[in-house]
PDB file of the backbone (N, CA, C, O) and the ligand in Angstrom, with CONECT records:
HET     ZN  A 101       1
ATOM      1  N   MET A   1       0.851  -1.206   0.000  1.00  0.00           N
ATOM      2  CA  MET A   1       0.000   0.000   0.000  1.00  0.00           C
ATOM      3  C   MET A   1       0.881   1.249   0.000  1.00  0.00           C
ATOM      4  O   MET A   1       0.996   1.933   1.017  1.00  0.00           O
ATOM      5  N   THR A   2       1.483   1.534  -1.108  1.00  0.00           N
ATOM      6  CA  THR A   2       2.327   2.734  -1.173  1.00  0.00           C
ATOM      7  C   THR A   2       1.598   3.894  -1.843  1.00  0.00           C
ATOM      8  O   THR A   2       2.154   4.980  -2.009  1.00  0.00           O
ATOM      9  N   GLY A   3       0.356   3.650  -2.221  1.00  0.00           N
ATOM     10  CA  GLY A   3      -0.374   4.701  -2.930  1.00  0.00           C
ATOM     11  C   GLY A   3      -0.500   5.972  -2.119  1.00  0.00           C
ATOM     12  O   GLY A   3      -0.331   7.076  -2.636  1.00  0.00           O
ATOM     13  N   ALA A   4      -0.802   5.803  -0.828  1.00  0.00           N
ATOM     14  CA  ALA A   4      -0.992   6.994  -0.006  1.00  0.00           C
ATOM     15  C   ALA A   4       0.319   7.762   0.141  1.00  0.00           C
ATOM     16  O   ALA A   4       0.323   8.989   0.242  1.00  0.00           O
ATOM     17  N   MET A   5       1.450   7.015   0.152  1.00  0.00           N
ATOM     18  CA  MET A   5       2.728   7.684   0.333  1.00  0.00           C
ATOM     19  C   MET A   5       3.112   8.515  -0.901  1.00  0.00           C
ATOM     20  O   MET A   5       3.760   9.556  -0.784  1.00  0.00           O
ATOM     21  N   SER A   6       2.702   8.039  -2.078  1.00  0.00           N
ATOM     22  CA  SER A   6       3.102   8.751  -3.295  1.00  0.00           C
ATOM     23  C   SER A   6       2.133   9.862  -3.665  1.00  0.00           C
ATOM     24  O   SER A   6       2.358  10.600  -4.625  1.00  0.00           O
ATOM     25  N   TRP A   7       1.049   9.978  -2.895  1.00  0.00           N
ATOM     26  CA  TRP A   7       0.082  11.030  -3.207  1.00  0.00           C
ATOM     27  C   TRP A   7       0.705  12.393  -2.952  1.00  0.00           C
ATOM     28  O   TRP A   7       1.368  12.613  -1.939  1.00  0.00           O
ATOM     29  N   GLN A   8       0.482  13.287  -3.877  1.00  0.00           N
ATOM     30  CA  GLN A   8       1.000  14.644  -3.712  1.00  0.00           C
ATOM     31  C   GLN A   8      -0.144  15.620  -3.857  1.00  0.00           C
ATOM     32  O   GLN A   8      -1.137  15.335  -4.526  1.00  0.00           O
ATOM     33  N   PRO A   9      -0.004  16.761  -3.233  1.00  0.00           N
ATOM     34  CA  PRO A   9      -1.077  17.754  -3.358  1.00  0.00           C
ATOM     35  C   PRO A   9      -1.272  18.105  -4.826  1.00  0.00           C
ATOM     36  O   PRO A   9      -0.308  18.171  -5.589  1.00  0.00           O
ATOM     37  N   PRO A  10      -2.501  18.327  -5.209  1.00  0.00           N
ATOM     38  CA  PRO A  10      -2.757  18.696  -6.602  1.00  0.00           C
ATOM     39  C   PRO A  10      -2.173  20.070  -6.900  1.00  0.00           C
ATOM     40  O   PRO A  10      -1.973  20.867  -5.984  1.00  0.00           O
ATOM     41  N   PRO A  11      -1.901  20.353  -8.153  1.00  0.00           N
ATOM     42  CA  PRO A  11      -1.437  21.697  -8.497  1.00  0.00           C
ATOM     43  C   PRO A  11      -2.495  22.734  -8.158  1.00  0.00           C
ATOM     44  O   PRO A  11      -3.621  22.398  -7.792  1.00  0.00           O
ATOM     45  N   ASP A  12      -2.123  23.965  -8.281  1.00  0.00           N
ATOM     46  CA  ASP A  12      -3.041  25.043  -7.924  1.00  0.00           C
ATOM     47  C   ASP A  12      -4.196  25.073  -8.918  1.00  0.00           C
ATOM     48  O   ASP A  12      -4.100  25.664  -9.994  1.00  0.00           O
ATOM     49  N   PHE A  13      -5.260  24.438  -8.540  1.00  0.00           N
ATOM     50  CA  PHE A  13      -6.392  24.339  -9.462  1.00  0.00           C
ATOM     51  C   PHE A  13      -7.144  25.664  -9.623  1.00  0.00           C
ATOM     52  O   PHE A  13      -7.989  25.817 -10.505  1.00  0.00           O
ATOM     53  N   SER A  14      -6.817  26.599  -8.758  1.00  0.00           N
ATOM     54  CA  SER A  14      -7.516  27.882  -8.903  1.00  0.00           C
ATOM     55  C   SER A  14      -6.993  28.639 -10.116  1.00  0.00           C
ATOM     56  O   SER A  14      -7.662  29.523 -10.651  1.00  0.00           O
ATOM     57  N   TYR A  15      -5.778  28.273 -10.541  1.00  0.00           N
ATOM     58  CA  TYR A  15      -5.214  28.965 -11.693  1.00  0.00           C
ATOM     59  C   TYR A  15      -5.968  28.559 -12.964  1.00  0.00           C
ATOM     60  O   TYR A  15      -6.118  27.374 -13.261  1.00  0.00           O
ATOM     61  N   GLY A  16      -6.426  29.542 -13.688  1.00  0.00           N
ATOM     62  CA  GLY A  16      -7.120  29.244 -14.930  1.00  0.00           C
ATOM     63  C   GLY A  16      -8.605  28.990 -14.761  1.00  0.00           C
ATOM     64  O   GLY A  16      -9.360  28.974 -15.734  1.00  0.00           O
ATOM     65  N   LEU A  17      -9.015  28.793 -13.521  1.00  0.00           N
ATOM     66  CA  LEU A  17     -10.440  28.600 -13.295  1.00  0.00           C
ATOM     67  C   LEU A  17     -11.062  29.914 -12.844  1.00  0.00           C
ATOM     68  O   LEU A  17     -10.384  30.765 -12.268  1.00  0.00           O
ATOM     69  N   PRO A  18     -12.338  30.073 -13.106  1.00  0.00           N
ATOM     70  CA  PRO A  18     -12.990  31.308 -12.677  1.00  0.00           C
ATOM     71  C   PRO A  18     -12.946  31.458 -11.171  1.00  0.00           C
ATOM     72  O   PRO A  18     -13.350  30.561 -10.430  1.00  0.00           O
ATOM     73  N   MET A  19     -12.456  32.587 -10.733  1.00  0.00           N
ATOM     74  CA  MET A  19     -12.410  32.860  -9.302  1.00  0.00           C
ATOM     75  C   MET A  19     -13.787  33.344  -8.864  1.00  0.00           C
ATOM     76  O   MET A  19     -14.525  33.937  -9.651  1.00  0.00           O
ATOM     77  N   PRO A  20     -14.128  33.088  -7.605  1.00  0.00           N
ATOM     78  CA  PRO A  20     -15.417  33.587  -7.131  1.00  0.00           C
ATOM     79  C   PRO A  20     -15.411  35.104  -7.050  1.00  0.00           C
ATOM     80  O   PRO A  20     -14.410  35.725  -6.691  1.00  0.00           O
ATOM     81  N   VAL A  21     -16.531  35.673  -7.386  1.00  0.00           N
ATOM     82  CA  VAL A  21     -16.642  37.127  -7.297  1.00  0.00           C
ATOM     83  C   VAL A  21     -16.816  37.487  -5.827  1.00  0.00           C
ATOM     84  O   VAL A  21     -17.430  36.725  -5.081  1.00  0.00           O
ATOM     85  N   PRO A  22     -16.287  38.637  -5.389  1.00  0.00           N
ATOM     86  CA  PRO A  22     -16.476  39.035  -3.995  1.00  0.00           C
ATOM     87  C   PRO A  22     -17.954  39.126  -3.648  1.00  0.00           C
ATOM     88  O   PRO A  22     -18.798  39.307  -4.526  1.00  0.00           O
ATOM     89  N   THR A  23     -18.257  39.002  -2.378  1.00  0.00           N
ATOM     90  CA  THR A  23     -19.646  39.056  -1.946  1.00  0.00           C
ATOM     91  C   THR A  23     -20.200  40.467  -2.091  1.00  0.00           C
ATOM     92  O   THR A  23     -19.661  41.404  -1.502  1.00  0.00           O
ATOM     93  N   PRO A  24     -21.261  40.631  -2.861  1.00  0.00           N
ATOM     94  CA  PRO A  24     -21.839  41.967  -3.021  1.00  0.00           C
ATOM     95  C   PRO A  24     -22.548  42.423  -1.757  1.00  0.00           C
ATOM     96  O   PRO A  24     -23.079  41.609  -1.001  1.00  0.00           O
ATOM     97  N   VAL A  25     -22.551  43.719  -1.536  1.00  0.00           N
ATOM     98  CA  VAL A  25     -23.265  44.270  -0.393  1.00  0.00           C
ATOM     99  C   VAL A  25     -24.730  44.436  -0.795  1.00  0.00           C
ATOM    100  O   VAL A  25     -25.030  45.103  -1.785  1.00  0.00           O
ATOM    101  N   PRO A  26     -25.642  43.832  -0.029  1.00  0.00           N
ATOM    102  CA  PRO A  26     -27.063  43.925  -0.381  1.00  0.00           C
ATOM    103  C   PRO A  26     -27.524  45.374  -0.491  1.00  0.00           C
ATOM    104  O   PRO A  26     -27.217  46.210   0.358  1.00  0.00           O
ATOM    105  N   GLY A  27     -28.263  45.645  -1.551  1.00  0.00           N
ATOM    106  CA  GLY A  27     -28.822  46.983  -1.705  1.00  0.00           C
ATOM    107  C   GLY A  27     -27.915  47.956  -2.425  1.00  0.00           C
ATOM    108  O   GLY A  27     -28.333  49.072  -2.733  1.00  0.00           O
ATOM    109  N   CYS A  28     -26.670  47.555  -2.705  1.00  0.00           N
ATOM    110  CA  CYS A  28     -25.752  48.458  -3.395  1.00  0.00           C
ATOM    111  C   CYS A  28     -25.831  48.203  -4.896  1.00  0.00           C
ATOM    112  O   CYS A  28     -25.500  47.115  -5.368  1.00  0.00           O
ATOM    113  N   ALA A  29     -26.269  49.209  -5.636  1.00  0.00           N
ATOM    114  CA  ALA A  29     -26.432  49.051  -7.081  1.00  0.00           C
ATOM    115  C   ALA A  29     -25.091  48.821  -7.762  1.00  0.00           C
ATOM    116  O   ALA A  29     -25.009  48.085  -8.745  1.00  0.00           O
ATOM    117  N   ASP A  30     -24.038  49.448  -7.241  1.00  0.00           N
ATOM    118  CA  ASP A  30     -22.721  49.265  -7.842  1.00  0.00           C
ATOM    119  C   ASP A  30     -22.242  47.828  -7.693  1.00  0.00           C
ATOM    120  O   ASP A  30     -21.730  47.231  -8.640  1.00  0.00           O
ATOM    121  N   CYS A  31     -22.412  47.281  -6.494  1.00  0.00           N
ATOM    122  CA  CYS A  31     -22.035  45.889  -6.276  1.00  0.00           C
ATOM    123  C   CYS A  31     -22.795  44.976  -7.233  1.00  0.00           C
ATOM    124  O   CYS A  31     -22.213  44.086  -7.853  1.00  0.00           O
ATOM    125  N   ALA A  32     -24.083  45.203  -7.345  1.00  0.00           N
ATOM    126  CA  ALA A  32     -24.912  44.382  -8.225  1.00  0.00           C
ATOM    127  C   ALA A  32     -24.427  44.493  -9.663  1.00  0.00           C
ATOM    128  O   ALA A  32     -24.443  43.518 -10.414  1.00  0.00           O
ATOM    129  N   ASP A  33     -23.996  45.690 -10.035  1.00  0.00           N
ATOM    130  CA  ASP A  33     -23.513  45.906 -11.396  1.00  0.00           C
ATOM    131  C   ASP A  33     -22.219  45.132 -11.640  1.00  0.00           C
ATOM    132  O   ASP A  33     -22.038  44.528 -12.698  1.00  0.00           O
ATOM    133  N   PHE A  34     -21.318  45.156 -10.649  1.00  0.00           N
ATOM    134  CA  PHE A  34     -20.065  44.412 -10.812  1.00  0.00           C
ATOM    135  C   PHE A  34     -20.332  42.922 -10.913  1.00  0.00           C
ATOM    136  O   PHE A  34     -19.706  42.227 -11.713  1.00  0.00           O
ATOM    137  N   VAL A  35     -21.259  42.432 -10.107  1.00  0.00           N
ATOM    138  CA  VAL A  35     -21.593  41.010 -10.157  1.00  0.00           C
ATOM    139  C   VAL A  35     -22.171  40.663 -11.529  1.00  0.00           C
ATOM    140  O   VAL A  35     -21.843  39.625 -12.104  1.00  0.00           O
ATOM    141  N   ALA A  36     -23.024  41.529 -12.040  1.00  0.00           N
ATOM    142  CA  ALA A  36     -23.623  41.287 -13.354  1.00  0.00           C
ATOM    143  C   ALA A  36     -22.556  41.291 -14.438  1.00  0.00           C
ATOM    144  O   ALA A  36     -22.590  40.473 -15.358  1.00  0.00           O
ATOM    145  N   ARG A  37     -21.609  42.216 -14.325  1.00  0.00           N
ATOM    146  CA  ARG A  37     -20.533  42.270 -15.315  1.00  0.00           C
ATOM    147  C   ARG A  37     -19.670  41.025 -15.261  1.00  0.00           C
ATOM    148  O   ARG A  37     -19.278  40.473 -16.289  1.00  0.00           O
ATOM    149  N   HIS A  38     -19.378  40.591 -14.031  1.00  0.00           N
ATOM    150  CA  HIS A  38     -18.564  39.383 -13.850  1.00  0.00           C
ATOM    151  C   HIS A  38     -19.276  38.171 -14.431  1.00  0.00           C
ATOM    152  O   HIS A  38     -18.670  37.337 -15.103  1.00  0.00           O
ATOM    153  N   ARG A  39     -20.569  38.091 -14.160  1.00  0.00           N
ATOM    154  CA  ARG A  39     -21.345  36.944 -14.651  1.00  0.00           C
ATOM    155  C   ARG A  39     -21.390  36.950 -16.177  1.00  0.00           C
ATOM    156  O   ARG A  39     -21.252  35.906 -16.815  1.00  0.00           O
ATOM    157  N   ALA A  40     -21.583  38.122 -16.748  1.00  0.00           N
ATOM    158  CA  ALA A  40     -21.660  38.232 -18.205  1.00  0.00           C
ATOM    159  C   ALA A  40     -20.320  37.875 -18.834  1.00  0.00           C
ATOM    160  O   ALA A  40     -20.271  37.208 -19.868  1.00  0.00           O
ATOM    161  N   ALA A  41     -19.234  38.321 -18.207  1.00  0.00           N
ATOM    162  CA  ALA A  41     -17.906  38.028 -18.743  1.00  0.00           C
ATOM    163  C   ALA A  41     -17.624  36.535 -18.709  1.00  0.00           C
ATOM    164  O   ALA A  41     -17.069  35.972 -19.653  1.00  0.00           O
ATOM    165  N   ARG A  42     -18.013  35.905 -17.616  1.00  0.00           N
ATOM    166  CA  ARG A  42     -17.806  34.457 -17.522  1.00  0.00           C
ATOM    167  C   ARG A  42     -18.673  33.726 -18.541  1.00  0.00           C
ATOM    168  O   ARG A  42     -18.267  32.711 -19.106  1.00  0.00           O
ATOM    169  N   TYR A  43     -19.863  34.255 -18.764  1.00  0.00           N
ATOM    170  CA  TYR A  43     -20.786  33.605 -19.699  1.00  0.00           C
ATOM    171  C   TYR A  43     -20.174  33.527 -21.091  1.00  0.00           C
ATOM    172  O   TYR A  43     -20.348  32.532 -21.794  1.00  0.00           O
ATOM    173  N   VAL A  44     -19.462  34.573 -21.488  1.00  0.00           N
ATOM    174  CA  VAL A  44     -18.837  34.587 -22.807  1.00  0.00           C
ATOM    175  C   VAL A  44     -17.375  34.137 -22.731  1.00  0.00           C
ATOM    176  O   VAL A  44     -16.621  34.274 -23.695  1.00  0.00           O
ATOM    177  N   ARG A  45     -16.986  33.595 -21.568  1.00  0.00           N
ATOM    178  CA  ARG A  45     -15.634  33.075 -21.361  1.00  0.00           C
ATOM    179  C   ARG A  45     -14.570  34.142 -21.592  1.00  0.00           C
ATOM    180  O   ARG A  45     -13.500  33.865 -22.135  1.00  0.00           O
ATOM    181  N   ASP A  46     -14.876  35.339 -21.180  1.00  0.00           N
ATOM    182  CA  ASP A  46     -13.905  36.426 -21.286  1.00  0.00           C
ATOM    183  C   ASP A  46     -13.205  36.555 -19.935  1.00  0.00           C
ATOM    184  O   ASP A  46     -13.648  37.290 -19.053  1.00  0.00           O
ATOM    185  N   GLY A  47     -12.104  35.823 -19.799  1.00  0.00           N
ATOM    186  CA  GLY A  47     -11.411  35.771 -18.513  1.00  0.00           C
ATOM    187  C   GLY A  47     -10.861  37.116 -18.079  1.00  0.00           C
ATOM    188  O   GLY A  47     -10.889  37.439 -16.892  1.00  0.00           O
ATOM    189  N   SER A  48     -10.360  37.907 -19.019  1.00  0.00           N
ATOM    190  CA  SER A  48      -9.771  39.190 -18.634  1.00  0.00           C
ATOM    191  C   SER A  48     -10.850  40.165 -18.179  1.00  0.00           C
ATOM    192  O   SER A  48     -10.633  40.948 -17.255  1.00  0.00           O
ATOM    193  N   ALA A  49     -12.007  40.118 -18.823  1.00  0.00           N
ATOM    194  CA  ALA A  49     -13.103  40.997 -18.403  1.00  0.00           C
ATOM    195  C   ALA A  49     -13.611  40.581 -17.027  1.00  0.00           C
ATOM    196  O   ALA A  49     -13.955  41.426 -16.200  1.00  0.00           O
ATOM    197  N   ALA A  50     -13.655  39.278 -16.792  1.00  0.00           N
ATOM    198  CA  ALA A  50     -14.092  38.798 -15.486  1.00  0.00           C
ATOM    199  C   ALA A  50     -13.100  39.232 -14.413  1.00  0.00           C
ATOM    200  O   ALA A  50     -13.494  39.643 -13.322  1.00  0.00           O
ATOM    201  N   ALA A  51     -11.814  39.139 -14.732  1.00  0.00           N
ATOM    202  CA  ALA A  51     -10.788  39.564 -13.772  1.00  0.00           C
ATOM    203  C   ALA A  51     -10.912  41.056 -13.512  1.00  0.00           C
ATOM    204  O   ALA A  51     -10.781  41.502 -12.373  1.00  0.00           O
ATOM    205  N   ASP A  52     -11.163  41.826 -14.557  1.00  0.00           N
ATOM    206  CA  ASP A  52     -11.342  43.271 -14.390  1.00  0.00           C
ATOM    207  C   ASP A  52     -12.500  43.548 -13.441  1.00  0.00           C
ATOM    208  O   ASP A  52     -12.396  44.385 -12.545  1.00  0.00           O
ATOM    209  N   ALA A  53     -13.601  42.839 -13.646  1.00  0.00           N
ATOM    210  CA  ALA A  53     -14.779  43.065 -12.801  1.00  0.00           C
ATOM    211  C   ALA A  53     -14.463  42.761 -11.346  1.00  0.00           C
ATOM    212  O   ALA A  53     -14.907  43.474 -10.447  1.00  0.00           O
ATOM    213  N   ARG A  54     -13.690  41.695 -11.115  1.00  0.00           N
ATOM    214  CA  ARG A  54     -13.339  41.352  -9.730  1.00  0.00           C
ATOM    215  C   ARG A  54     -12.447  42.421  -9.109  1.00  0.00           C
ATOM    216  O   ARG A  54     -12.641  42.828  -7.964  1.00  0.00           O
ATOM    217  N   VAL A  55     -11.455  42.870  -9.899  1.00  0.00           N
ATOM    218  CA  VAL A  55     -10.540  43.889  -9.370  1.00  0.00           C
ATOM    219  C   VAL A  55     -11.298  45.167  -9.053  1.00  0.00           C
ATOM    220  O   VAL A  55     -11.116  45.765  -7.993  1.00  0.00           O
ATOM    221  N   LEU A  56     -12.148  45.579  -9.981  1.00  0.00           N
ATOM    222  CA  LEU A  56     -12.908  46.812  -9.775  1.00  0.00           C
ATOM    223  C   LEU A  56     -13.856  46.667  -8.593  1.00  0.00           C
ATOM    224  O   LEU A  56     -14.056  47.608  -7.825  1.00  0.00           O
ATOM    225  N   MET A  57     -14.438  45.479  -8.455  1.00  0.00           N
ATOM    226  CA  MET A  57     -15.371  45.287  -7.351  1.00  0.00           C
ATOM    227  C   MET A  57     -14.641  45.298  -6.016  1.00  0.00           C
ATOM    228  O   MET A  57     -15.135  45.869  -5.043  1.00  0.00           O
ATOM    229  N   ARG A  58     -13.463  44.668  -5.962  1.00  0.00           N
ATOM    230  CA  ARG A  58     -12.701  44.681  -4.702  1.00  0.00           C
ATOM    231  C   ARG A  58     -12.331  46.117  -4.338  1.00  0.00           C
ATOM    232  O   ARG A  58     -12.401  46.515  -3.175  1.00  0.00           O
ATOM    233  N   ARG A  59     -11.935  46.886  -5.355  1.00  0.00           N
ATOM    234  CA  ARG A  59     -11.585  48.287  -5.092  1.00  0.00           C
ATOM    235  C   ARG A  59     -12.801  49.047  -4.577  1.00  0.00           C
ATOM    236  O   ARG A  59     -12.711  49.826  -3.629  1.00  0.00           O
ATOM    237  N   HIS A  60     -13.936  48.804  -5.221  1.00  0.00           N
ATOM    238  CA  HIS A  60     -15.179  49.443  -4.803  1.00  0.00           C
ATOM    239  C   HIS A  60     -15.525  49.050  -3.369  1.00  0.00           C
ATOM    240  O   HIS A  60     -15.905  49.901  -2.566  1.00  0.00           O
ATOM    241  N   LEU A  61     -15.393  47.759  -3.044  1.00  0.00           N
ATOM    242  CA  LEU A  61     -15.692  47.308  -1.682  1.00  0.00           C
ATOM    243  C   LEU A  61     -14.786  48.002  -0.681  1.00  0.00           C
ATOM    244  O   LEU A  61     -15.222  48.384   0.405  1.00  0.00           O
ATOM    245  N   ASP A  62     -13.515  48.162  -1.053  1.00  0.00           N
ATOM    246  CA  ASP A  62     -12.560  48.779  -0.140  1.00  0.00           C
ATOM    247  C   ASP A  62     -12.858  50.254   0.051  1.00  0.00           C
ATOM    248  O   ASP A  62     -12.682  50.791   1.144  1.00  0.00           O
ATOM    249  N   GLU A  63     -13.311  50.914  -1.016  1.00  0.00           N
ATOM    250  CA  GLU A  63     -13.540  52.356  -0.931  1.00  0.00           C
ATOM    251  C   GLU A  63     -14.897  52.710  -0.326  1.00  0.00           C
ATOM    252  O   GLU A  63     -15.030  53.705   0.387  1.00  0.00           O
ATOM    253  N   ARG A  64     -15.896  51.887  -0.616  1.00  0.00           N
ATOM    254  CA  ARG A  64     -17.257  52.240  -0.219  1.00  0.00           C
ATOM    255  C   ARG A  64     -17.801  51.455   0.956  1.00  0.00           C
ATOM    256  O   ARG A  64     -18.718  51.915   1.637  1.00  0.00           O
ATOM    257  N   HIS A  65     -17.259  50.297   1.202  1.00  0.00           N
ATOM    258  CA  HIS A  65     -17.884  49.429   2.201  1.00  0.00           C
ATOM    259  C   HIS A  65     -16.901  49.016   3.295  1.00  0.00           C
ATOM    260  O   HIS A  65     -16.999  47.913   3.834  1.00  0.00           O
ATOM    261  N   ARG A  66     -15.986  49.869   3.614  1.00  0.00           N
ATOM    262  CA  ARG A  66     -15.020  49.522   4.652  1.00  0.00           C
ATOM    263  C   ARG A  66     -15.689  49.534   6.018  1.00  0.00           C
ATOM    264  O   ARG A  66     -15.037  49.266   7.028  1.00  0.00           O
TER     265      ARG A  66
HETATM  266 ZN    ZN A 101     -21.126  48.347  -3.312  1.00  0.00          ZN2+
END
């Protein structure tokens, strides 16, 4: 039974996969807009647009919802 010994952690599976969008603040139209943009970008498999939406949303969360 050497199978368990040779097991290695999987590579970083988060790389290349869609990252979760930050949690939107209820009632905030801007948050809802970022989530919608992220969802639309993922729908068309536009990874860079989805990443942009996440970055912009995190910045928005930091500036408006601290
Ligand atoms: Zn917001």
